[in-house]
Kinemage of the C-alpha trace (Angstrom):
@kinemage 1
@onewidth
@group {chain A} dominant
@subgroup {mainchain}
@vectorlist {calphas} color= white
{ca met a 1} P 0.256 -14.007 -6.663
{ca leu a 2} L -2.053 -11.041 -5.932
{ca val a 3} L -1.831 -8.589 -8.176
{ca ile a 4} L -2.952 -5.644 -6.367
{ca pro a 5} L -3.726 -2.324 -8.421
{ca ala a 6} L -3.073 1.044 -6.630
{ca val a 7} L -5.540 4.236 -6.273
{ca asp a 8} L -3.835 6.741 -4.533
{ca leu a 9} L -6.101 10.093 -4.306
{ca lys a 10} L -4.522 13.578 -3.703
{ca gly a 11} L -7.595 16.173 -4.304
{ca gly a 12} L -10.049 14.255 -5.829
{ca lys a 13} L -8.548 12.914 -8.799
{ca ala a 14} L -6.963 9.865 -8.816
{ca val a 15} L -2.391 10.422 -8.736
{ca arg a 16} L 0.994 8.730 -8.462
{ca leu a 17} L 3.955 10.784 -7.335
{ca tyr a 18} L 7.040 10.334 -7.838
{ca glu a 19} L 9.041 9.109 -4.898
{ca gly a 20} L 6.469 9.983 -3.262
{ca arg a 21} L 6.743 14.039 -3.485
{ca pro a 22} L 3.929 15.850 -3.044
{ca glu a 23} L 5.245 18.234 -6.131
{ca ala a 24} L 6.326 15.176 -8.004
{ca glu a 25} L 2.922 14.051 -8.986
{ca thr a 26} L 0.902 12.821 -12.376
{ca ala a 27} L -3.021 12.898 -12.449
{ca tyr a 28} L -4.738 9.850 -13.842
{ca gly a 29} L -8.914 11.139 -13.427
{ca asp a 30} L -11.384 10.187 -11.619
{ca pro a 31} L -10.297 7.538 -8.831
{ca val a 32} L -13.798 6.110 -9.039
{ca ala a 33} L -13.421 5.220 -12.571
{ca ala a 34} L -9.900 4.452 -12.173
{ca ala a 35} L -10.854 1.718 -9.200
{ca leu a 36} L -13.902 0.784 -11.246
{ca arg a 37} L -11.303 0.024 -14.220
{ca trp a 38} L -9.375 -1.971 -12.718
{ca gln a 39} L -12.198 -4.228 -11.013
{ca glu a 40} L -13.579 -4.689 -14.038
{ca glu a 41} L -10.387 -6.011 -15.352
{ca gly a 42} L -10.004 -8.648 -12.796
{ca ala a 43} L -8.172 -7.332 -9.881
{ca arg a 44} L -9.059 -9.280 -6.415
{ca leu a 45} L -8.656 -6.347 -4.802
{ca leu a 46} L -7.590 -2.679 -4.524
{ca his a 47} L -5.135 -0.927 -2.219
{ca leu a 48} L -6.763 2.565 -1.437
{ca val a 49} L -4.735 5.335 -0.585
{ca asp a 50} L -5.809 9.229 1.338
{ca leu a 51} L -2.334 10.768 0.301
{ca asp a 52} L -3.562 14.552 1.680
{ca arg a 53} L -4.685 12.616 4.945
{ca ala a 54} L -1.443 11.241 5.131
{ca leu a 55} L 0.277 13.927 4.111
{ca gly a 56} L -2.359 16.775 6.128
{ca thr a 57} L -3.515 18.485 3.780
{ca gly a 58} L -6.883 17.384 4.351
{ca asp a 59} L -8.729 14.445 3.113
{ca asn a 60} L -10.070 12.072 -0.258
{ca arg a 61} L -13.167 10.794 2.691
{ca glu a 62} L -16.182 11.853 0.255
{ca ala a 63} L -13.879 10.194 -3.204
{ca leu a 64} L -13.416 7.258 -0.788
{ca ser a 65} L -17.099 6.922 0.336
{ca arg a 66} L -17.844 6.861 -3.385
{ca ile a 67} L -15.242 3.837 -4.645
{ca ala a 68} L -15.980 1.927 -1.586
{ca glu a 69} L -20.166 2.596 -2.670
{ca ala a 70} L -19.046 1.576 -6.308
{ca leu a 71} L -16.737 -2.133 -5.432
{ca phe a 72} L -17.869 -5.153 -5.123
{ca val a 73} L -14.649 -6.880 -5.043
{ca pro a 74} L -12.488 -6.236 -1.559
{ca phe a 75} L -10.310 -3.257 -1.109
{ca gln a 76} L -7.939 -2.086 1.502
{ca val a 77} L -7.411 1.515 2.863
{ca gly a 78} L -4.424 3.546 4.183
{ca gly a 79} L -3.174 6.987 4.688
{ca gly a 80} L -3.117 8.894 7.624
{ca ile a 81} L -4.817 5.751 10.426
{ca arg a 82} L -3.272 7.323 12.861
{ca ser a 83} L -5.765 6.889 15.597
{ca leu a 84} L -8.700 4.112 16.209
{ca glu a 85} L -11.000 6.213 15.117
{ca ser a 86} L -9.785 6.629 11.839
{ca leu a 87} L -9.584 2.680 11.778
{ca gln a 88} L -12.519 2.339 12.925
{ca glu a 89} L -13.866 5.360 10.235
{ca val a 90} L -11.864 3.051 6.778
{ca leu a 91} L -13.173 -0.246 8.254
{ca ser a 92} L -16.350 0.868 8.654
{ca leu a 93} L -16.682 2.079 4.664
{ca gly a 94} L -16.375 -1.659 3.937
{ca ala a 95} L -12.584 -1.978 4.090
{ca ser a 96} L -10.958 -5.825 4.024
{ca arg a 97} L -8.580 -4.095 5.862
{ca gly a 98} L -6.233 -0.743 7.384
{ca val a 99} L -3.309 -0.240 6.645
{ca val a 100} L -1.251 1.968 9.192
{ca gly a 101} L 1.884 3.054 8.680
{ca thr a 102} L 3.456 6.097 10.616
{ca val a 103} L 1.773 4.279 14.126
{ca ala a 104} L 3.006 1.196 13.234
{ca ala a 105} L 7.001 2.618 13.632
{ca lys a 106} L 6.394 5.111 15.763
{ca asp a 107} L 3.796 3.770 18.511
{ca pro a 108} L 3.841 0.262 19.087
{ca ala a 109} L 1.696 1.142 22.144
{ca leu a 110} L -1.413 2.205 19.429
{ca leu a 111} L -0.178 -0.572 17.279
{ca glu a 112} L -1.262 -3.339 19.880
{ca thr a 113} L -4.776 -1.061 20.555
{ca met a 114} L -5.460 -1.709 16.823
{ca leu a 115} L -4.767 -5.052 16.350
{ca ala a 116} L -6.642 -6.166 19.488
{ca gln a 117} L -10.078 -4.221 18.728
{ca ala a 118} L -10.132 -4.997 14.750
{ca gly a 119} L -7.944 -8.121 14.359
{ca pro a 120} L -4.603 -9.728 12.759
{ca glu a 121} L -6.473 -10.376 9.029
{ca arg a 122} L -8.354 -6.480 8.568
{ca leu a 123} L -4.695 -4.813 10.145
{ca ala a 124} L -2.203 -4.340 7.551
{ca val a 125} L 1.201 -2.388 8.095
{ca ala a 126} L 2.951 -0.698 5.718
{ca leu a 127} L 6.756 -0.776 5.839
{ca asp a 128} L 7.601 2.337 3.569
{ca ala a 129} L 11.473 2.527 3.295
{ca arg a 130} L 13.962 4.168 0.933
{ca gly a 131} L 15.936 0.159 1.271
{ca leu a 132} L 15.985 -0.630 4.493
{ca ser a 133} L 15.594 2.572 5.770
{ca val a 134} L 12.014 3.284 7.138
{ca val a 135} L 10.191 7.191 6.302
{ca val a 136} L 6.734 7.552 7.921
{ca ser a 137} L 4.686 11.125 7.893
{ca gly a 138} L 3.043 10.332 4.510
{ca trp a 139} L 7.206 9.515 3.166
{ca gln a 140} L 8.407 12.797 4.559
{ca glu a 141} L 10.033 11.507 7.861
{ca ala a 142} L 13.289 10.116 7.794
{ca thr a 143} L 13.895 7.589 10.681
{ca pro a 144} L 16.602 5.735 12.550
{ca leu a 145} L 14.705 2.732 12.143
{ca ser a 146} L 15.553 -0.651 10.300
{ca ala a 147} L 12.879 -2.348 8.560
{ca leu a 148} L 14.182 -5.558 9.643
{ca asp a 149} L 14.354 -4.990 13.540
{ca leu a 150} L 10.775 -3.466 12.114
{ca leu a 151} L 9.427 -6.647 11.012
{ca arg a 152} L 10.855 -9.019 14.310
{ca thr a 153} L 9.113 -6.834 16.415
{ca trp a 154} L 6.324 -6.410 14.441
{ca glu a 155} L 5.607 -10.571 14.290
{ca ala a 156} L 6.241 -10.614 17.570
{ca met a 157} L 2.750 -8.473 18.648
{ca gly a 158} L 1.125 -10.276 16.135
{ca val a 159} L 1.140 -8.834 13.234
{ca arg a 160} L 0.284 -10.736 9.604
{ca trp a 161} L 0.115 -8.886 6.873
{ca val a 162} L 2.939 -6.310 5.560
{ca ile a 163} L 3.079 -4.502 2.554
{ca tyr a 164} L 6.682 -3.196 1.751
{ca thr a 165} L 7.337 -0.407 -0.558
{ca asp a 166} L 10.796 0.908 -1.905
{ca val a 167} L 9.509 5.146 -1.627
{ca arg a 168} L 13.393 5.539 -3.395
{ca arg a 169} L 11.495 3.525 -6.637
{ca asp a 170} L 8.072 4.454 -6.158
{ca gly a 171} L 6.599 5.654 -9.254
{ca thr a 172} L 9.525 5.460 -10.860
{ca leu a 173} L 8.667 2.850 -13.596
{ca lys a 174} L 12.902 1.923 -12.692
{ca gly a 175} L 12.066 -1.685 -11.897
{ca leu a 176} L 12.408 -3.447 -7.856
{ca asp a 177} L 15.668 -3.627 -6.119
{ca leu a 178} L 14.872 -7.290 -5.915
{ca glu a 179} L 17.619 -7.226 -3.679
{ca val a 180} L 16.536 -5.523 -1.060
{ca val a 181} L 12.892 -6.942 -1.762
{ca ala a 182} L 14.434 -10.328 -1.079
{ca arg a 183} L 16.034 -9.324 2.378
{ca val a 184} L 12.410 -8.499 3.714
{ca arg a 185} L 10.745 -12.080 2.088
{ca glu a 186} L 13.869 -13.746 3.977
{ca ala a 187} L 12.700 -11.779 7.041
{ca trp a 188} L 9.094 -11.569 7.055
{ca pro a 189} L 7.088 -15.207 7.583
{ca his a 190} L 4.289 -13.641 6.953
{ca thr a 191} L 1.651 -12.245 4.243
{ca leu a 192} L 4.245 -9.851 2.252
{ca ile a 193} L 2.543 -7.631 -0.619
{ca ala a 194} L 5.246 -5.747 -2.001
{ca gly a 195} L 6.082 -2.221 -4.716
{ca gly a 196} L 7.806 0.733 -5.476
{ca gly a 197} L 8.895 1.032 -9.018
{ca ile a 198} L 7.367 -2.239 -10.382
{ca ala a 199} L 7.813 -1.635 -14.486
{ca gly a 200} L 6.463 -4.601 -16.412
{ca pro a 201} L 5.661 -8.155 -15.735
{ca glu a 202} L 8.997 -8.711 -14.881
{ca asp a 203} L 9.090 -7.382 -11.647
{ca leu a 204} L 6.124 -9.770 -10.948
{ca leu a 205} L 7.768 -12.589 -12.107
{ca ala a 206} L 10.744 -11.945 -10.065
{ca leu a 207} L 8.451 -11.019 -7.062
{ca lys a 208} L 6.345 -14.207 -7.920
{ca arg a 209} L 9.693 -16.470 -7.616
{ca leu a 210} L 10.624 -14.585 -4.445
{ca gly a 211} L 7.316 -16.026 -2.730
{ca val a 212} L 5.527 -13.189 -2.813
{ca glu a 213} L 1.551 -13.393 -2.260
{ca gly a 214} L 0.774 -9.183 -3.809
{ca ala a 215} L 2.288 -6.724 -5.476
{ca leu a 216} L 1.158 -3.456 -5.666
{ca val a 217} L 1.394 -2.245 -8.570
{ca gly a 218} L 0.348 1.984 -10.034
{ca lys a 219} L 2.007 3.238 -12.671
{ca ala a 220} L 2.680 0.650 -14.954
{ca leu a 221} L -1.120 -0.499 -14.655
{ca tyr a 222} L -1.766 3.243 -15.486
{ca glu a 223} L 0.607 3.579 -18.769
{ca gly a 224} L 0.019 0.447 -20.244
{ca arg a 225} L 3.213 -1.785 -19.101
{ca ile a 226} L 1.301 -4.342 -17.679
{ca arg a 227} L -2.238 -5.410 -18.539
{ca leu a 228} L -3.925 -6.256 -15.013
{ca lys a 229} L -5.687 -9.379 -17.268
{ca asp a 230} L -3.028 -11.361 -18.021
{ca phe a 231} L -2.045 -11.289 -14.305
{ca ala a 232} L -5.704 -11.607 -12.327
{ca val a 233} L -5.930 -15.342 -11.542
{ca ser a 234} L -2.456 -16.253 -11.980
């Protein structure tokens, strides 16, 4: 199972939000330094998110470009990718995948076009939810959509990579809601990455037992609760 460090960018800094709330931010300094740290500690894939772009408050394109130039391991980029142009922009940085969330939930026609243009291996879909209730627009907008219903729709469309994040727990270090993750795993037969509240090694081992292919980890790495080198080759 891949342990995937998350580097979220806001205002040019690496940050973690508490339950996805922009006002509840913990800053961790230079995002390039953060990305290079995880690369040096053995990460085989990094997950980069432009929070300002997702929230509509600006962008971190310059910082993302610097990270892309500095990395030699694969990385994926999400946050505010809501057009073919913005998808192509992140892919042109050298990202192995663009990650779309709001589009995937609200605009299936555009998602189909993105899949056709990028291919299913270069497009991941972010399933952001409070439990199984889907949220969009930088996690700020609730929807009536069911996560399990969307998974069925996406599979039929040809999506092959899904990143499930439980917004209720993200950045809290409270641990995973394993019952919910198990339901997502059962509903999704392709590559699944899961995160949201991972607090320590026990959460990673639980995801591995569920057969989840990747774990998205942020605060637990920054706070030293997980040592990446202990899991980099697991």
